C-alpha positions as CSV (number, residue, x, y, z in Angstrom):
1,M,-15.4,8.7,36.3
2,A,-11.7,8.7,37.4
3,I,-9.1,8.6,34.6
4,T,-6.2,6.4,35.6
5,A,-2.6,6.5,34.4
6,A,-3.1,3.1,32.9
7,D,-6.0,4.4,30.8
8,V,-3.9,7.3,29.5
9,S,-1.0,5.0,28.8
10,K,-3.2,2.5,26.8
11,L,-4.7,5.3,24.7
12,R,-1.2,6.8,24.1
13,K,0.1,3.4,23.0
14,S,-2.9,2.9,20.6
15,T,-2.8,6.4,19.0
16,G,0.7,7.8,19.5
17,A,-0.8,11.0,20.9
18,G,0.8,12.9,23.8
19,M,-0.1,12.2,27.4
20,M,-2.0,15.4,27.9
21,D,-4.0,14.9,24.7
22,C,-4.9,11.4,25.7
23,K,-6.0,12.5,29.2
24,K,-8.1,15.3,27.7
25,A,-9.7,12.9,25.2
26,L,-10.5,10.4,27.9
27,V,-12.0,13.1,30.1
28,E,-14.1,14.4,27.2
29,A,-15.2,10.8,26.4
30,E,-16.0,10.2,30.1
31,G,-13.7,7.3,30.1
32,D,-15.0,5.6,27.0
33,F,-11.9,4.3,25.3
34,D,-13.3,4.0,21.7
35,K,-14.8,7.4,21.9
36,A,-11.5,8.9,23.1
37,V,-9.8,7.3,20.1
38,E,-12.4,8.9,17.8
39,I,-11.8,12.3,19.5
40,I,-8.1,12.1,18.8
41,R,-8.7,11.1,15.2
42,K,-11.1,14.0,14.7
43,K,-8.5,16.3,16.1
44,G,-6.1,15.0,13.5
45,Q,-8.6,15.5,10.7
46,A,-9.2,19.1,11.9
47,I,-5.5,19.9,11.9
48,A,-5.2,18.2,8.5
49,N,-7.9,20.4,7.1
50,K,-6.3,23.5,8.6
51,R,-2.8,22.7,7.2
52,A,-4.0,21.4,3.8
53,D,-2.4,24.4,2.0
54,R,0.9,24.1,3.7
55,E,4.0,22.8,1.9
56,A,5.3,19.4,3.1
57,T,8.7,19.3,1.4
58,E,10.7,17.5,4.2
59,G,10.3,13.9,5.1
60,V,11.8,10.4,5.0
61,V,12.5,8.1,2.1
62,L,13.1,4.5,2.8
63,A,13.6,1.4,0.7
64,G,13.8,-2.3,1.4
65,V,13.5,-5.8,-0.2
66,T,11.7,-9.0,0.5
67,A,13.4,-11.9,2.3
68,D,14.2,-13.5,-1.1
69,A,15.3,-10.2,-2.6
70,K,13.0,-10.7,-5.6
71,R,11.0,-7.5,-4.9
72,G,12.1,-4.1,-3.6
73,V,9.8,-1.3,-2.3
74,M,10.4,2.4,-1.7
75,V,8.2,4.8,0.2
76,C,8.3,8.5,1.1
77,L,6.3,10.2,3.8
78,N,6.5,14.0,3.7
79,C,6.3,16.4,6.6
80,E,6.8,20.2,6.9
81,T,10.0,20.4,8.9
82,D,13.4,18.7,9.1
83,F,13.0,18.5,12.9
84,V,10.1,16.1,12.5
85,A,11.8,14.2,9.7
86,K,14.7,13.4,12.0
87,N,12.5,12.2,14.9
88,E,12.9,8.5,15.6
89,G,9.2,8.0,16.0
90,F,8.5,9.5,12.6
91,I,11.2,7.3,11.0
92,A,9.7,4.3,12.7
93,L,6.3,5.2,11.3
94,V,7.7,5.3,7.7
95,Q,9.4,2.0,8.4
96,S,6.1,0.5,9.4
97,F,4.6,1.6,6.1
98,L,7.6,0.2,4.2
99,D,7.3,-3.2,6.1
100,L,3.6,-3.4,5.3
101,A,4.2,-2.7,1.6
102,I,7.0,-5.3,1.5
103,E,4.6,-7.9,3.1
104,K,1.4,-7.0,1.2
105,N,2.7,-5.9,-2.2
106,P,0.1,-3.2,-3.0
107,A,-0.4,-2.3,-6.6
108,D,0.1,1.4,-6.2
109,L,0.2,4.3,-3.8
110,E,-3.6,4.4,-3.3
111,A,-3.6,0.7,-2.6
112,L,-0.9,1.2,0.1
113,K,-2.9,3.9,1.7
114,A,-5.9,1.6,1.9
115,L,-4.0,-1.3,3.5
116,E,-4.6,-1.9,7.2
117,L,-1.9,-1.6,9.8
118,N,-2.9,-2.8,13.3
119,G,-6.5,-2.8,12.2
120,R,-6.6,0.7,10.7
121,P,-6.0,2.0,7.1
122,V,-2.7,3.7,6.5
123,S,-4.5,6.8,5.4
124,E,-6.3,7.0,8.7
125,I,-3.1,6.5,10.7
126,I,-1.5,9.4,8.8
127,T,-4.5,11.7,9.5
128,E,-4.3,10.7,13.2
129,Q,-0.5,11.5,13.2
130,I,-1.2,14.9,11.8
131,G,-3.1,15.6,15.0
132,V,-0.3,14.2,17.1
133,I,2.6,15.9,15.3
134,G,0.8,19.1,14.3
135,E,2.3,19.2,10.8
136,K,0.9,18.3,7.4
137,L,1.9,14.8,6.4
138,D,1.6,13.2,3.0
139,L,2.4,9.7,1.9
140,A,3.7,11.1,-1.4
141,Y,5.6,8.3,-3.1
142,F,5.5,4.5,-3.5
143,D,7.1,2.3,-6.1
144,K,8.6,-1.1,-6.5
145,V,11.0,-3.2,-8.6
146,E,10.7,-6.9,-9.3
147,A,13.6,-8.9,-10.7
148,E,15.8,-11.9,-10.1
149,T,17.6,-9.9,-7.5
150,V,16.7,-6.5,-6.1
151,V,19.1,-4.3,-4.1
152,A,18.0,-1.3,-2.0
153,Y,20.1,1.6,-0.9
154,I,19.2,4.4,1.5
155,H,21.5,7.4,1.6
156,A,22.5,8.8,4.9
157,G,19.8,11.2,6.3
158,N,16.9,9.3,4.7
159,K,16.3,11.9,2.0
160,L,17.4,9.7,-1.0
161,A,17.0,6.0,-1.9
162,T,17.3,3.7,-4.8
163,L,16.2,0.3,-5.9
164,V,18.0,-1.7,-8.6
165,G,16.9,-4.9,-10.2
166,F,19.3,-7.4,-11.7
167,N,18.9,-10.3,-14.1
168,Q,20.9,-12.8,-12.0
169,S,21.0,-14.0,-8.4
170,G,23.9,-15.2,-6.3
171,F,26.4,-12.5,-7.4
172,D,28.6,-10.5,-4.9
173,V,26.3,-8.4,-2.7
174,Q,28.8,-5.5,-2.9
175,V,28.4,-5.3,-6.6
176,G,24.7,-4.7,-6.3
177,K,25.2,-2.1,-3.6
178,D,27.8,-0.4,-5.8
179,V,25.3,0.1,-8.6
180,A,22.5,1.1,-6.3
181,M,24.9,3.8,-4.8
182,Q,25.9,4.8,-8.4
183,A,22.2,5.4,-9.2
184,A,21.9,7.5,-6.0
185,A,25.0,9.6,-6.7
186,M,24.8,10.1,-10.4
187,A,21.0,10.5,-10.9
188,P,20.6,8.7,-14.2
189,V,17.5,9.6,-16.2
190,A,17.0,6.1,-17.5
191,L,18.5,2.6,-17.5
192,N,19.9,2.8,-21.0
193,E,19.5,4.7,-24.3
194,D,16.4,2.8,-25.3
195,E,14.5,3.8,-22.2
196,V,15.2,7.5,-22.4
197,P,11.8,9.1,-23.1
198,A,11.3,10.4,-26.7
199,D,10.5,13.9,-25.5
200,V,13.8,14.0,-23.6
201,K,15.8,12.9,-26.7
202,E,14.0,15.5,-28.9
203,K,14.8,18.3,-26.3
204,E,18.4,17.3,-26.1
205,L,18.7,17.3,-30.0
206,E,17.2,20.7,-30.1
207,I,19.5,22.0,-27.4
208,G,22.5,20.5,-29.3
209,K,21.4,22.1,-32.6
210,E,21.0,25.5,-30.9
211,M,24.4,25.3,-29.2
212,A,26.1,24.4,-32.5
213,R,24.2,27.2,-34.3
214,N,25.3,29.7,-31.6
215,E,28.9,28.5,-32.1
216,G,28.6,29.4,-35.8
217,K,28.6,25.9,-37.2
218,P,27.2,25.4,-40.7
219,E,23.5,24.7,-40.8
220,A,24.1,21.5,-42.8
221,M,26.3,20.2,-39.9
222,L,23.8,20.9,-37.0
223,E,22.1,17.5,-37.1
224,K,25.3,15.5,-37.0
225,I,26.8,17.7,-34.2
226,A,23.5,17.4,-32.2
227,L,23.5,13.6,-32.6
228,G,27.1,13.5,-31.2
229,R,26.1,15.5,-28.2
230,L,23.0,13.3,-27.7
231,N,25.3,10.3,-27.6
232,K,27.4,12.1,-25.0
233,F,24.2,12.7,-23.0
234,F,23.4,9.0,-23.1
235,K,26.8,8.2,-21.7
236,E,26.5,10.6,-18.9
237,N,22.8,10.1,-18.0
238,T,21.9,6.5,-18.5
239,L,22.9,4.1,-15.7
240,M,24.4,1.3,-17.8
241,A,26.5,3.6,-20.0
242,Q,27.8,5.9,-17.1
243,S,31.4,5.7,-16.1
244,F,31.5,3.5,-12.9
245,V,32.3,5.9,-10.0
246,K,34.8,3.5,-8.4
247,D,36.7,2.9,-11.6
248,N,36.0,5.4,-14.4
249,K,37.9,3.2,-16.9
250,L,34.8,1.0,-16.8
251,T,31.1,1.7,-17.6
252,V,28.6,0.3,-15.2
253,E,27.6,-2.2,-17.9
254,K,31.3,-3.5,-18.1
255,Y,31.7,-3.5,-14.4
256,L,28.7,-5.7,-14.0
257,D,29.8,-8.1,-16.7
258,S,33.3,-8.3,-15.3
259,S,31.8,-9.2,-11.9
260,S,29.5,-11.9,-13.2
261,K,29.3,-12.8,-17.0
262,G,26.1,-11.5,-18.4
263,L,25.0,-9.6,-15.2
264,K,22.9,-6.6,-16.1
265,A,20.7,-4.1,-14.3
266,V,17.2,-4.4,-15.7
267,E,15.3,-1.7,-13.8
268,F,15.9,1.0,-11.3
269,K,14.0,3.5,-9.2
270,R,15.4,6.6,-7.6
271,F,13.6,9.1,-5.4
272,T,15.0,12.1,-3.5
273,L,13.7,15.0,-1.4
274,N,16.8,17.0,-2.2
275,A,16.3,19.8,-4.7
């Protein structure tokens, strides 16, 4: 049967595949639309299998919040090249996954992959897009923050994003953005000293002792010196104790309290594709 431009356009709109791929699929399917869709999906799976051992280290990281700003979500879709990552269609695809996650509130990454978007699971859409784009794609990251107010920040280029949850609502929007940008720029390892993992503390103590020992300090003083260096580590690497980048006379904790009495960051997430 004759394949019309309208048939090709409809298949392209449904799958995102190129015009020629759509036409070939329709010809192979003898005009059967559903069969043509399946052909394109199988092509995507075949390419996915072929490229499974490739590295997908580029991609797009996006973050956003619900309408009431009580929950924030972050996702990352990896690809192989920066060229694909900068493509508007690819960015729109990641945005559609983010919007779905904001709406449906999946429990984890696997739950997000199982959600349906336009009648198809996200995992299936990704496989299909592998066939369209010709690169390995991997929905590699999903996380969320829930709090009285959540602020999202996406750094220029879509390679880095943060979410910060606060214990109050109604405070100056710029204050929340400032702290979300601080988390992006200064890469804290934890919210505060209490949330620094025990193994990280132990490692820093050992490093501090070894440095002091190499400096010729007395063995009896090593523990005290290492503890002092650990406290410095907390000040430099925990969000609330860091010097505020816009005014280094203040810590982030003091900046928040000066903006709204008792205002604190209660949780944050940071994800980056930058090495």
